[in-house]
C-alpha positions as CSV (number, residue, x, y, z in Angstrom):
1,M,-6.7,-6.6,23.4
2,K,-6.2,-3.0,24.3
3,K,-2.5,-3.3,23.2
4,Y,-3.7,-3.4,19.5
5,N,-5.6,-0.2,19.8
6,N,-2.9,2.5,19.2
7,R,-2.0,4.9,16.4
8,G,1.6,3.8,16.3
9,L,0.6,0.3,15.2
10,G,-1.8,1.8,12.7
11,I,0.8,4.1,11.2
12,L,3.2,1.2,10.9
13,L,0.5,-0.9,9.1
14,G,-0.3,2.0,6.9
15,L,3.3,2.7,5.9
16,L,4.8,-0.7,5.7
17,A,2.5,-3.8,6.0
18,G,-0.4,-2.7,3.9
19,P,1.7,-1.5,0.9
20,L,3.8,-4.7,1.1
21,V,0.6,-6.9,0.9
22,G,-0.7,-4.7,-1.9
23,F,2.7,-5.0,-3.7
24,G,2.5,-8.7,-3.5
25,L,-1.1,-8.7,-4.9
26,V,-0.1,-6.3,-7.7
27,C,2.9,-8.5,-8.6
28,L,0.7,-11.6,-8.5
29,G,-1.9,-10.0,-10.8
30,Y,0.8,-8.8,-13.3
31,I,2.3,-12.3,-13.4
32,I,-1.0,-14.0,-13.9
33,F,-2.5,-11.7,-16.4
34,T,0.5,-10.4,-18.4
35,K,3.6,-11.9,-20.1
36,Y,6.0,-10.8,-17.3
37,T,8.0,-13.2,-15.3
38,P,8.8,-12.1,-11.7
39,G,12.3,-10.9,-12.6
40,N,11.1,-9.0,-15.7
41,L,8.2,-7.5,-13.7
42,L,10.6,-6.0,-11.1
43,W,12.8,-4.6,-13.8
44,F,9.8,-3.1,-15.6
45,M,8.5,-1.5,-12.4
46,S,11.9,0.0,-11.6
47,Q,12.3,1.5,-15.1
48,S,8.8,2.8,-15.8
49,N,8.4,6.2,-14.2
50,D,5.1,6.7,-16.0
51,Y,3.5,3.9,-14.2
52,L,5.1,4.3,-10.8
53,S,2.4,6.5,-9.2
54,S,-0.2,4.0,-10.4
55,I,1.7,1.1,-9.0
56,I,2.1,2.8,-5.6
57,S,-1.6,3.6,-5.6
58,L,-2.5,0.0,-6.3
59,C,-0.1,-1.2,-3.6
60,L,-1.8,1.1,-1.1
61,L,-5.0,-0.9,-1.6
62,G,-3.4,-3.5,0.6
63,T,-4.0,-1.3,3.6
64,L,-7.8,-1.9,3.1
65,L,-7.3,-5.4,4.4
66,F,-5.9,-4.1,7.7
67,F,-8.4,-1.2,7.8
68,Y,-11.3,-3.6,7.5
69,I,-10.0,-6.0,10.1
70,F,-9.4,-3.3,12.7
71,L,-12.6,-1.5,11.9
72,N,-14.6,-4.6,12.6
73,K,-12.8,-5.1,15.9
74,E,-13.5,-1.5,16.8
75,K,-9.9,-0.6,17.3
76,W,-10.5,3.1,16.4
77,Y,-7.0,4.5,17.2
78,T,-5.4,1.8,15.0
79,V,-7.8,2.6,12.2
80,Q,-6.9,6.3,12.5
81,G,-3.2,5.4,12.3
82,I,-3.8,3.3,9.2
83,I,-5.5,6.2,7.5
84,L,-2.7,8.6,8.6
85,G,-0.1,6.2,7.4
86,T,-1.8,5.9,4.0
87,F,-2.1,9.7,3.6
88,I,1.6,10.1,4.1
89,Y,2.0,8.5,0.6
90,F,-0.2,11.2,-0.9
91,P,2.5,13.8,-1.6
92,L,4.7,11.2,-3.2
93,I,2.0,10.1,-5.5
94,I,1.1,13.7,-6.5
95,Y,4.8,14.4,-7.2
96,L,5.3,11.3,-9.3
97,K,2.0,11.8,-11.2
98,F,2.2,15.5,-12.0
99,L,5.6,16.9,-11.3
100,S,8.1,14.4,-12.5
């Protein structure tokens, strides 16, 4: 099980897998609790710059799933990579929220 304890895997999970899981959950929540259909939802997300930083922030909550799993398995390097991969999104969120 030592092969799952590396920062590269954690960064990959923090950059790609976690946000994709989070995006799926955000889309599911929007579809269930609002009037949007899946096609309209993707169009709305692509056109709304005001909400884009909020949507990205919500999508990053998907990394909590992987963070919790690897934290309980005591894979410390992977957990560090997940945190680093998540923090890479921080400048993008700040730019979208305050500078655009």
